C-alpha positions as CSV (number, residue, x, y, z in Angstrom):
1,X,70.4,97.0,-43.9
2,X,69.7,94.5,-41.1
3,X,70.3,90.9,-41.9
4,X,67.5,88.5,-40.6
5,X,67.5,84.7,-40.3
6,X,64.0,83.2,-40.6
7,X,63.5,79.8,-39.0
8,X,60.2,78.0,-39.6
9,X,59.3,74.4,-40.6
10,X,56.5,75.7,-42.9
11,X,57.7,76.6,-46.4
12,X,54.7,78.9,-46.8
13,X,55.4,80.8,-43.6
14,X,59.1,81.1,-44.5
15,X,58.1,82.7,-47.8
16,X,55.5,85.0,-46.2
17,X,57.8,86.1,-43.5
18,X,60.7,86.6,-46.0
19,X,58.4,88.6,-48.3
20,X,57.3,90.9,-45.4
21,X,60.9,91.4,-44.3
22,X,62.3,92.1,-47.8
23,X,59.5,94.6,-48.5
24,X,61.0,96.9,-45.9
25,X,64.2,98.5,-47.2
26,X,65.7,98.4,-43.6
27,X,65.8,94.6,-43.6
28,X,66.9,91.6,-45.7
29,X,65.8,88.0,-45.1
30,X,69.4,86.8,-45.5
31,X,68.9,83.1,-44.8
32,X,66.1,80.6,-44.0
33,X,66.1,77.3,-42.0
34,X,63.6,74.6,-41.6
35,X,64.2,73.8,-38.0
36,X,66.3,74.7,-35.0
37,X,69.1,72.3,-35.8
38,X,69.7,74.0,-39.2
39,X,69.5,77.3,-37.5
40,X,72.0,76.2,-34.8
41,X,74.5,75.3,-37.5
42,X,74.0,78.6,-39.2
43,X,74.3,80.7,-36.0
44,X,77.6,78.9,-35.1
45,X,79.3,80.4,-38.1
46,X,77.2,83.4,-39.2
47,X,76.1,86.5,-37.4
48,X,72.7,88.0,-38.0
49,X,71.1,91.2,-36.7
50,X,67.9,89.4,-35.9
51,X,66.4,85.9,-35.9
52,X,62.7,85.3,-36.4
53,X,62.1,81.9,-34.8
54,X,59.1,79.5,-34.9
55,X,58.1,77.7,-31.7
56,X,57.1,74.2,-32.8
57,X,59.5,72.5,-35.3
58,X,60.8,69.0,-35.8
59,X,64.3,67.8,-34.7
60,X,64.9,70.9,-32.6
61,X,62.2,73.4,-31.6
62,X,62.6,77.0,-30.8
63,X,63.1,76.5,-27.1
64,X,65.7,73.8,-27.6
65,X,67.6,76.1,-30.0
66,X,67.6,78.9,-27.4
67,X,69.0,76.5,-24.8
68,X,71.8,75.5,-27.2
69,X,72.6,79.1,-28.0
70,X,72.9,79.8,-24.2
71,X,75.1,76.8,-23.6
72,X,77.5,77.8,-26.4
73,X,77.3,81.5,-25.5
74,X,76.1,82.4,-29.0
75,X,74.3,85.8,-28.9
76,X,71.3,86.5,-31.1
77,X,68.4,88.9,-31.1
78,X,65.5,86.4,-31.3
79,X,61.9,87.2,-31.9
80,X,59.6,84.2,-31.4
81,X,56.6,83.6,-33.8
82,X,54.0,81.7,-31.8
83,X,50.4,80.5,-32.4
84,X,47.6,81.2,-30.0
85,X,47.6,77.7,-28.4
86,X,48.1,77.1,-24.7
87,X,51.1,74.9,-25.4
88,X,52.8,77.5,-27.6
89,X,52.1,80.2,-25.1
90,X,53.8,78.3,-22.3
91,X,56.8,77.5,-24.6
92,X,57.0,81.2,-25.6
93,X,57.2,82.3,-22.0
94,X,60.0,79.8,-21.3
95,X,61.7,81.0,-24.5
96,X,61.7,84.6,-23.1
97,X,63.5,83.2,-20.0
98,X,66.1,81.7,-22.2
99,X,67.0,84.8,-24.2
100,X,64.2,85.6,-26.7
101,X,63.6,89.3,-26.7
102,X,59.9,89.3,-27.7
103,X,57.3,87.5,-29.8
104,X,54.6,88.0,-32.3
105,X,51.5,85.8,-32.8
106,X,51.4,83.6,-35.9
107,X,48.3,84.0,-38.1
108,X,46.0,81.0,-38.2
109,X,45.6,81.0,-42.0
110,X,47.3,82.1,-45.2
111,X,45.0,85.1,-45.7
112,X,45.9,86.5,-42.3
113,X,49.6,85.7,-42.8
114,X,49.6,87.9,-46.0
115,X,47.6,90.7,-44.4
116,X,48.6,94.1,-43.2
117,X,48.1,93.3,-39.6
118,X,50.7,90.5,-39.3
119,X,53.1,92.4,-41.5
120,X,52.9,95.6,-39.5
121,X,53.1,93.7,-36.2
122,X,56.2,91.8,-37.3
123,X,58.0,94.8,-38.7
124,X,57.1,97.0,-35.8
125,X,58.6,94.5,-33.3
126,X,61.7,93.9,-35.5
127,X,62.1,97.7,-35.9
128,X,61.7,98.4,-32.2
129,X,64.1,95.6,-31.1
130,X,66.7,96.5,-33.7
131,X,66.2,100.3,-33.1
132,X,64.9,101.2,-36.5
133,X,62.2,103.7,-37.3
134,X,59.2,102.1,-38.8
135,X,55.8,103.4,-39.8
136,X,53.0,100.9,-40.4
137,X,51.4,100.8,-43.8
138,X,47.9,101.2,-42.4
139,X,46.1,101.4,-39.0
140,X,45.9,98.0,-37.3
141,X,43.4,97.0,-34.6
142,X,45.5,94.2,-33.3
143,X,45.7,93.7,-29.5
144,X,49.0,92.0,-29.0
145,X,51.6,94.5,-30.3
146,X,51.0,98.2,-30.8
147,X,52.9,100.0,-33.6
148,X,55.0,102.9,-32.4
149,X,52.6,105.4,-34.0
150,X,49.4,103.8,-32.9
151,X,48.1,106.2,-30.3
152,X,44.8,107.9,-29.3
153,X,44.3,111.5,-30.4
154,X,44.8,112.5,-26.7
155,X,48.1,110.6,-26.6
156,X,49.3,112.5,-29.7
157,X,48.3,115.8,-28.1
158,X,50.2,115.1,-24.9
159,X,53.2,113.7,-26.7
160,X,53.8,115.9,-29.7
161,X,57.4,116.4,-28.5
162,X,58.1,112.7,-27.6
163,X,61.1,112.5,-30.0
164,X,63.4,113.6,-27.1
165,X,67.2,113.5,-27.0
166,X,68.4,110.2,-25.5
167,X,69.5,109.9,-21.9
168,X,67.8,111.9,-19.1
169,X,69.2,111.9,-15.6
170,X,66.7,111.9,-12.7
171,X,67.7,115.5,-12.0
172,X,67.0,116.6,-15.5
173,X,63.6,114.9,-15.5
174,X,62.7,116.5,-12.2
175,X,63.5,119.9,-13.5
176,X,61.1,119.3,-16.4
177,X,58.1,118.9,-14.1
178,X,55.4,121.3,-15.3
179,X,54.6,124.2,-12.9
180,X,50.9,123.7,-13.4
181,X,50.8,120.3,-11.8
182,X,50.6,120.3,-8.0
183,X,51.7,117.1,-6.5
184,X,49.4,115.8,-3.7
185,X,51.1,114.4,-0.5
186,X,50.2,111.0,0.8
187,X,48.4,111.1,4.1
188,X,48.4,107.3,4.8
189,X,50.2,104.1,4.1
190,X,47.6,102.2,2.1
191,X,49.3,101.9,-1.3
192,X,48.9,100.2,-4.6
193,X,51.4,99.5,-7.3
194,X,50.2,99.9,-10.9
195,X,52.7,98.7,-13.6
196,X,52.6,99.0,-17.4
197,X,54.8,97.6,-20.1
198,X,54.7,96.4,-23.7
199,X,57.4,95.3,-26.2
200,X,60.2,93.6,-24.2
201,X,57.9,93.6,-21.2
202,X,57.5,89.8,-20.7
203,X,61.2,89.4,-20.5
204,X,61.7,92.5,-18.3
205,X,59.0,91.4,-15.9
206,X,61.2,88.3,-15.1
207,X,63.7,90.7,-13.7
208,X,61.1,92.5,-11.6
209,X,58.3,90.4,-10.2
210,X,60.4,87.4,-8.9
211,X,62.4,89.9,-6.9
212,X,59.5,91.5,-5.1
213,X,59.3,90.7,-1.4
214,X,56.8,88.0,-0.4
215,X,55.4,90.4,2.2
216,X,55.0,93.4,-0.1
217,X,52.7,95.9,1.7
218,X,50.6,96.5,-1.4
219,X,48.8,94.7,-4.2
220,X,50.2,95.1,-7.8
221,X,48.0,95.5,-10.9
222,X,49.8,95.0,-14.2
223,X,49.0,95.7,-17.8
224,X,51.2,94.0,-20.4
225,X,50.1,94.3,-24.0
226,X,49.6,90.6,-24.9
227,X,46.8,88.6,-26.5
228,X,44.5,86.3,-24.6
229,X,46.1,83.1,-23.5
230,X,49.6,84.5,-23.3
231,X,48.7,86.6,-20.3
232,X,47.7,83.5,-18.3
233,X,50.8,81.6,-19.3
234,X,52.9,84.6,-18.3
235,X,51.2,85.0,-15.0
236,X,51.5,81.2,-14.3
237,X,55.1,81.2,-15.1
238,X,55.9,84.3,-13.1
239,X,54.0,82.7,-10.2
240,X,56.3,79.7,-10.3
241,X,59.4,81.7,-10.0
242,X,58.2,84.5,-7.6
243,X,57.9,85.0,-3.9
244,X,54.7,87.0,-4.4
245,X,51.6,85.4,-5.7
246,X,51.0,86.1,-9.4
247,X,47.7,85.4,-11.3
248,X,45.7,86.5,-14.3
249,X,43.1,88.9,-12.9
250,X,39.5,87.8,-12.6
251,X,36.5,90.1,-12.7
252,X,35.3,91.0,-9.2
253,X,38.1,89.5,-7.2
254,X,39.3,91.3,-4.1
255,X,42.8,92.8,-4.2
256,X,45.3,91.5,-1.6
257,X,48.7,92.7,-0.5
258,X,51.6,90.6,-1.8
259,X,49.6,89.6,-4.9
260,X,50.2,90.6,-8.6
261,X,47.1,90.8,-10.8
262,X,47.9,90.5,-14.6
263,X,45.3,92.1,-16.9
264,X,43.9,89.4,-19.3
265,X,44.6,89.8,-23.0
266,X,41.5,91.2,-24.6
267,X,40.2,92.8,-21.4
268,X,40.7,96.3,-19.9
269,X,41.0,96.3,-16.2
270,X,40.0,98.8,-13.6
271,X,40.3,99.0,-9.8
272,X,37.1,99.8,-8.0
273,X,36.4,100.5,-4.3
274,X,34.1,98.2,-2.4
275,X,31.6,99.5,0.2
276,X,33.7,98.0,3.0
277,X,36.8,100.0,1.9
278,X,38.5,97.1,0.2
279,X,39.2,97.1,-3.6
280,X,38.4,94.7,-6.4
281,X,39.3,94.1,-10.1
282,X,36.7,95.3,-12.5
283,X,36.7,94.4,-16.2
284,X,35.9,97.0,-18.8
285,X,34.9,95.6,-22.2
286,X,35.0,98.8,-24.2
287,X,36.8,98.6,-27.6
288,X,40.5,98.6,-27.9
289,X,42.1,102.0,-27.3
290,X,44.6,102.9,-30.0
291,X,44.8,99.2,-30.8
292,X,45.4,98.2,-27.2
293,X,43.3,95.9,-25.1
294,X,44.3,95.9,-22.2
295,X,45.2,99.5,-22.2
296,X,47.2,101.0,-19.3
297,X,45.5,104.4,-19.5
298,X,42.2,102.8,-18.6
299,X,43.8,101.2,-15.5
300,X,45.4,104.4,-14.4
301,X,42.3,106.4,-15.0
302,X,40.3,104.1,-12.7
303,X,42.6,104.6,-9.8
304,X,41.6,108.2,-9.2
305,X,38.4,107.0,-7.6
306,X,40.0,104.4,-5.3
307,X,40.7,104.7,-1.6
308,X,44.4,104.2,-1.8
309,X,46.6,106.8,-0.1
310,X,49.2,106.7,-2.8
311,X,49.7,105.0,-6.1
312,X,53.2,103.8,-7.1
313,X,53.2,103.9,-10.9
314,X,55.8,101.9,-12.8
315,X,56.5,102.2,-16.5
316,X,58.7,99.6,-18.2
317,X,59.9,99.0,-21.7
318,X,57.4,99.3,-24.6
319,X,56.5,101.0,-27.8
320,X,54.2,104.0,-27.9
321,X,53.0,106.1,-25.0
322,X,50.3,104.0,-23.2
323,X,50.1,104.9,-19.6
324,X,51.2,108.5,-19.8
325,X,47.8,110.1,-20.2
326,X,46.4,107.9,-17.4
327,X,49.2,108.9,-15.0
328,X,48.8,112.6,-15.9
329,X,45.1,112.3,-15.1
330,X,45.8,110.4,-11.9
331,X,48.3,112.9,-10.5
332,X,45.5,115.5,-10.4
333,X,43.5,113.3,-8.0
334,X,45.9,111.1,-6.0
335,X,49.4,111.2,-4.5
336,X,51.6,109.2,-6.9
337,X,55.2,108.1,-7.1
338,X,56.4,107.4,-10.6
339,X,59.2,104.9,-11.4
340,X,60.5,104.7,-14.9
341,X,62.9,102.2,-16.5
342,X,66.1,103.7,-17.7
343,X,66.7,104.0,-21.4
344,X,69.8,101.9,-21.5
345,X,68.0,98.9,-20.0
346,X,64.9,99.1,-22.2
347,X,64.3,96.9,-25.2
348,X,62.2,99.8,-26.5
349,X,62.4,103.2,-24.9
350,X,58.9,104.3,-25.9
351,X,56.5,104.2,-22.9
352,X,59.3,105.2,-20.4
353,X,60.3,108.0,-22.8
354,X,56.7,109.4,-22.9
355,X,56.3,109.4,-19.2
356,X,59.8,111.0,-18.7
357,X,58.8,113.8,-21.1
358,X,55.7,114.5,-19.2
359,X,57.7,115.7,-16.2
360,X,56.1,113.6,-13.5
361,X,58.8,110.9,-13.1
362,X,60.3,110.7,-9.6
363,X,62.9,108.0,-10.1
364,X,64.6,106.6,-13.2
365,X,66.2,103.2,-12.5
366,X,67.8,100.4,-14.4
367,X,65.7,97.3,-14.8
368,X,67.6,95.3,-12.1
369,X,66.7,98.0,-9.5
370,X,63.0,98.3,-10.3
371,X,61.9,95.6,-7.8
372,X,63.8,97.0,-4.9
373,X,62.7,100.5,-5.8
374,X,59.1,99.4,-5.6
375,X,59.7,97.7,-2.3
376,X,61.4,100.7,-0.9
377,X,58.4,102.9,-1.8
378,X,55.6,100.6,-0.5
379,X,57.4,98.7,2.3
380,X,56.8,95.2,3.6
381,X,54.4,94.0,6.3
């Protein structure tokens, strides 16, 4: 049983979160704290498997606590609980830089806090981060964190054997490539990078995007499963620490090399070809797919009609299998090169596992090597 420390200044939220945790036999809400200062004192002397940490608290907030833990070299698996405010979203992004593994959004009222959606979301992230199998009580149409089992019917058909043995070398994966898929060869140098990630993604992206070359010879489109507001904060923060330009994507804007376009929370994005041969972002407001909006499969599906000579597909840490169906469709229409994050560097080896099982992965690399692998494949201008 995993021992969890719950840190929140609201007595009601402490009780709700503890009830959710204790209702799962895999977890026990071992201790509670009213603010970061109390939690700091606890963490100095007590070890917990996980910490559920509020953002805004008196005396010492969540960000300040993470800074203290870093200073004192105290390790903790921290999941932030954050409201959908601009300020909290910005603090949450900074918290991820300072060691938090992931976050869940805090409900705006008591009814939502006691509902299945928040419960499933919290337990799914806790289970994924702490490597425990968890099945949600009921289907949830949330957009910010998919449960591991929340997939489309097509996803389930493609990934019936996704419970693979751990650790696949690049050689092993390449031998798994299905014989019925003929890989197309790139005939030009006009490339696009399409990246997908979920749980653990915001933190992982800090080890990828800032290390891309400023003169990257391709635009990057990026789907990270996050709610509206958080995607803009993430894009803005990545822009501050990166050599490439990073922004939340806007409907209709023209793609430029050396720019990273982050899909807004609550919007699917597609890439469409303009009459002059250039390309633009195009929003798709269809319903969430398997609980996801944005959904990486929609992004990848759209790329088959573009004028790019090759698509470099990158799949990073995340629950579920989003992206796999889209890439399997894309490979039939376009030359692609698929880069997958290695299992041992993933917070959650779900999405990379699914694409590895599909047999179309070209390179499996640790997180720290993803940026240079992208640059190697698209070049600089």
